[in-house]
Steps between C-alpha positions, in 0.01 A plus 500: 500500500374767259435763767787729596547512877825697530482875544851557362507735201544338162796581277454770235453405134844614382681296768286197428560523123876541552518191724286267287682624190798300623301182443538359149169384355403307192297686237173370360233632269148395596272477195132444444242498221450829324797495471609670819814475710717649772852460637547370855811442711306368798443152353553199725394140541259452789411132523589170336173325588294656356743675262456870579694811397450865589583849386407849615351774286446863591142608554558783251597259220306562180553139386375337821126570449519304172698212654290482818200344327694261273424128535870427438823696494862420418812581696783539247843468665723731298842405365808721527458641148143622565572829680313701234193280550520549879521878459217514248258304719604700809414836349171666416339500160413258227705310249635257755442203270645666188846397371754431632259316733429163346219281631254227421148444629486235771196333656212743541675746265751584774816641340812290556814704432762336279861470609426488873682284751165344597128563515232391744133500401285573805141519612417765761517354850481800735549877501561693820533875555841578651576868557521676164523168310300187426656165589392264223527123539464269202448123473748367244325279242773481232870579469756531225873564504706678239854441385772483766622842599506755773189672637462877502554655844407835651732654758540856630273641230674330208469183296787253501604141469582208723856371511546161662791449737698181471517302821 
C-alpha cells in the first residue's frame, strides 16, 4: 500500500496547507531528556492494544536529533491557557524550558510540563520516513491527567479553544 500507483499530479503545497488548515488539531509538546522538546499538532492515538500514539516531526527539526535517541519521551497535551508554551516550543532557539514554562522531571529525567490537560510517557516503538517528516510511534507506559479543562487547539494557523455544544 505504500507505493503510489496513480499518475495523477499531486496538489501543490499551498493548496494542501489551506485544506488541512481547516482541520482543528490538538496541540502537544513532546519532551525528552536534555531537556529537549518540540510542538506537534499531528498527535493521534494509534492503537489500544498495545497502547500506541503517534506524532510527526519535520526532518529539519533541530530538536528531533536529540529526541530520536531517547529511551523515553513524554507527550504533553496542552491546556487552553498554554498558547505561549506551544509557540515557544514551536519556534527555533533555546530557552524553551525557562519560565513561564513550568515542569518537573519524570521517569528517565523526561520533562513533564505542569498545567497540561494530560501527559503520556512513551517508549519509542517505530519511526518511519514520510515525505519531509518522520512519523514517530510511541508505546505508552504511563499516563497522567491534569485538572478538568479544555485542551488547546490549532486551526487555520491560530491557537484556540474547544467549546462543547449542548445536545
